[in-house]
Structure formats: C-alpha cells, structure tokens
C-alpha positions as CSV (number, residue, x, y, z in Angstrom):
1,X,7.6,-174.6,-112.5
2,X,11.1,-175.3,-113.8
3,X,12.0,-175.0,-117.5
4,X,12.7,-178.7,-117.7
5,X,9.4,-179.6,-116.2
6,X,7.5,-177.2,-118.5
7,X,9.2,-178.7,-121.5
8,X,8.4,-182.2,-120.4
9,X,4.7,-181.2,-119.8
10,X,4.5,-179.6,-123.2
11,X,5.8,-182.7,-124.9
12,X,3.3,-184.9,-123.1
13,X,0.4,-182.6,-124.1
14,X,1.6,-182.5,-127.7
15,X,1.9,-186.3,-127.8
16,X,-1.6,-186.7,-126.4
17,X,-3.0,-184.2,-128.9
18,X,-1.3,-185.9,-131.8
19,X,-2.9,-189.3,-130.7
20,X,-6.4,-187.7,-130.6
21,X,-6.0,-186.0,-133.9
22,X,-5.2,-189.3,-135.8
23,X,-7.5,-189.5,-138.7
24,X,-7.9,-191.1,-142.1
25,X,-5.0,-189.6,-144.0
26,X,-6.0,-191.5,-147.1
27,X,-8.7,-191.2,-149.7
28,X,-11.7,-193.4,-148.9
29,X,-12.6,-195.2,-152.2
30,X,-15.8,-194.8,-154.1
31,X,-16.0,-198.5,-154.9
32,X,-15.9,-201.8,-153.1
33,X,-14.7,-204.7,-155.3
34,X,-15.5,-202.6,-158.3
35,X,-19.0,-201.7,-157.2
36,X,-19.7,-198.0,-156.8
37,X,-20.5,-197.0,-153.2
38,X,-20.7,-193.6,-151.5
39,X,-17.5,-193.1,-149.6
40,X,-19.6,-191.7,-146.7
41,X,-21.0,-195.2,-146.2
42,X,-17.6,-196.9,-146.2
43,X,-15.7,-194.3,-144.1
44,X,-17.1,-195.2,-140.7
45,X,-16.0,-198.9,-141.2
46,X,-12.4,-197.9,-141.9
47,X,-9.9,-197.1,-139.1
48,X,-7.6,-194.1,-138.9
49,X,-4.3,-194.5,-140.7
50,X,-1.9,-193.1,-143.3
51,X,-2.1,-195.5,-146.2
52,X,-4.8,-197.4,-148.0
53,X,-4.9,-200.3,-150.4
54,X,-7.8,-202.3,-151.9
55,X,-7.0,-205.7,-153.4
56,X,-8.9,-208.6,-155.1
57,X,-9.3,-211.7,-153.0
58,X,-11.3,-213.7,-155.6
59,X,-10.3,-217.1,-156.7
60,X,-10.1,-217.5,-160.4
61,X,-13.0,-219.4,-161.9
62,X,-15.0,-219.5,-158.6
63,X,-18.5,-218.2,-157.9
64,X,-17.2,-216.1,-155.0
65,X,-15.8,-212.7,-155.6
66,X,-14.2,-210.5,-153.0
67,X,-11.8,-207.9,-152.0
68,X,-9.9,-206.7,-149.0
69,X,-9.0,-203.3,-147.7
70,X,-5.8,-202.6,-145.9
71,X,-4.9,-199.6,-143.8
72,X,-1.3,-199.2,-143.0
73,X,-0.6,-202.6,-144.5
74,X,-3.1,-204.4,-142.2
75,X,-6.3,-206.0,-143.5
76,X,-9.2,-204.2,-141.9
77,X,-12.2,-205.1,-144.1
78,X,-13.0,-208.2,-146.1
79,X,-15.9,-208.3,-148.6
80,X,-17.4,-211.3,-150.3
81,X,-20.2,-211.7,-152.8
82,X,-21.6,-215.0,-154.2
83,X,-24.4,-216.4,-156.2
84,X,-25.9,-219.5,-154.7
85,X,-28.8,-221.8,-155.5
86,X,-32.3,-220.6,-154.5
87,X,-32.6,-223.5,-152.0
88,X,-29.4,-222.6,-150.1
89,X,-29.8,-220.6,-146.9
90,X,-26.5,-218.6,-146.8
91,X,-27.2,-217.3,-143.3
92,X,-27.4,-220.9,-142.0
93,X,-24.2,-221.9,-143.9
94,X,-22.3,-219.0,-142.3
95,X,-24.1,-219.1,-138.9
96,X,-20.9,-220.1,-136.9
97,X,-18.9,-217.3,-138.6
98,X,-21.7,-214.8,-137.8
99,X,-21.9,-216.0,-134.2
100,X,-18.1,-215.5,-133.8
101,X,-18.5,-212.0,-135.1
102,X,-20.7,-211.2,-132.1
103,X,-24.4,-211.5,-131.5
104,X,-25.9,-211.5,-135.0
105,X,-29.3,-209.9,-135.2
106,X,-31.9,-210.1,-137.9
107,X,-32.1,-207.0,-140.1
108,X,-34.7,-205.8,-142.6
109,X,-32.3,-205.8,-145.6
110,X,-32.8,-207.7,-148.9
111,X,-34.6,-211.0,-148.5
112,X,-32.9,-211.6,-145.2
113,X,-29.8,-210.3,-143.3
114,X,-27.9,-210.4,-140.1
115,X,-25.9,-207.7,-138.5
116,X,-23.3,-208.7,-135.9
117,X,-20.8,-206.7,-133.9
118,X,-18.0,-207.1,-136.5
119,X,-19.8,-208.4,-139.6
120,X,-22.8,-208.1,-141.8
121,X,-24.4,-210.5,-144.2
122,X,-27.4,-210.1,-146.5
123,X,-28.9,-211.7,-149.5
124,X,-31.7,-211.2,-152.1
125,X,-33.6,-213.6,-154.2
126,X,-32.9,-212.9,-157.9
127,X,-32.9,-214.4,-161.3
128,X,-29.6,-215.2,-163.0
129,X,-29.5,-216.6,-166.6
130,X,-33.2,-217.5,-166.3
131,X,-32.8,-219.5,-163.0
132,X,-33.7,-218.5,-159.5
133,X,-30.8,-217.8,-157.2
134,X,-29.8,-215.9,-154.1
135,X,-27.2,-213.1,-154.3
136,X,-25.2,-212.9,-151.1
137,X,-22.9,-210.1,-149.8
138,X,-20.8,-210.2,-146.7
139,X,-18.5,-207.7,-144.9
140,X,-16.1,-208.7,-142.2
141,X,-14.4,-206.2,-140.0
142,X,-11.1,-207.1,-138.3
143,X,-11.1,-204.7,-135.3
144,X,-13.7,-205.0,-132.5
145,X,-15.8,-201.9,-132.3
146,X,-15.6,-199.4,-129.4
147,X,-19.3,-198.6,-129.8
148,X,-21.1,-201.7,-130.8
149,X,-24.5,-200.0,-131.5
150,X,-22.8,-197.4,-133.8
151,X,-20.8,-200.1,-135.6
152,X,-24.0,-202.1,-136.2
153,X,-25.8,-199.0,-137.6
154,X,-22.8,-198.3,-139.9
155,X,-22.7,-201.9,-141.1
156,X,-26.5,-201.9,-141.7
157,X,-26.4,-198.7,-143.7
158,X,-23.4,-199.9,-145.8
159,X,-24.8,-203.4,-146.6
160,X,-28.3,-202.0,-147.3
161,X,-26.8,-199.8,-150.1
162,X,-24.2,-202.3,-151.2
163,X,-26.4,-205.3,-151.7
164,X,-28.6,-204.0,-154.5
165,X,-25.6,-202.3,-156.3
166,X,-23.5,-205.4,-156.2
167,X,-26.4,-207.6,-157.2
168,X,-27.1,-205.4,-160.2
169,X,-23.4,-205.3,-161.2
170,X,-23.4,-209.2,-161.1
171,X,-26.4,-209.3,-163.5
172,X,-28.8,-211.0,-161.0
173,X,-32.2,-209.3,-161.6
174,X,-34.7,-209.0,-158.8
C-alpha cells in the first residue's frame, strides 16, 4: 500500500471513529424548569453535542409554565406544565398534537397519560387553593427517535418521576 493511500485510509478511519465517539460534552442539568430531576432520567432524552442551554418559555401571567432545552443552539426538548379545571380532559385537548408525535399509547402514570414516539403527556387530579384541578405536564422531543421502543421507555420513566415533583412544586396537593 502506498504511503498516500495509507494516510488517506487512516484519515477516513479517524473521521469515522470521531463520529462514533460523539457524546454529551455538556453537563446534564439536575432540574427541568426549576423542578429537581435526576440527570440520569433526562440524559437519554438529550442528543449528543457540545453546548447546552435551558431557558424559560413561560408567558408572564399565564397558567402555563415551561422551558426549553437547547443543544448546540438548537431546541431539542420543550416542557410545559399547566393547571386546568377538573372537568377539562387535557389529553383530549392535545390529542392532535399527540397524534402528530407518533402513535400515542396509554400509560399507567398519574391519573392518565399518553406516551408517543416523540412526546409524553400526563396529568394528576389534585387540589389547588381548595378547588379540584388537574395538573398537566408535557415533554416534546424535536428529533425523531432511532429506537422508538427505547425512546418511549425513556419518556415514560422521565414523566413518571417529573409529574409528582412538578405538581408538588406548583402547590397542587394530591
């Protein structure tokens, strides 16, 4: 093999190895929208990259709070939480969004939940300021999963832990 060919082959192999070794070169946060979460639950939902930023997406004065997570300046995850009246079915309200996230399936989380290919939504009945309500959390993932079953499991684990923590932080008692 000529020296030129060997050098070219070595460069191709190095480039391939660098692509495979791409990881999360940023610290995975221990909170989502100010609610403490185990980074191990959040990590599988975040893509590889070099930089990370979490920012508030809430509208001032509204009943919906949220935040977004960017990796390498691209929004990858969006989270929302809201307090709705006890007679509102949030899964019905967002049914089209869940369908567009891919094949939503019922999950045994909170009062009711759906896990889709690229989203999860769950709610629990609770009492807020003496009145019955439903506390709703949503997570929306930008990138389509390579392994749908694994993504669904990751979303289910995350939202099962996040829902009660966020609900408690919002002051909506079970």
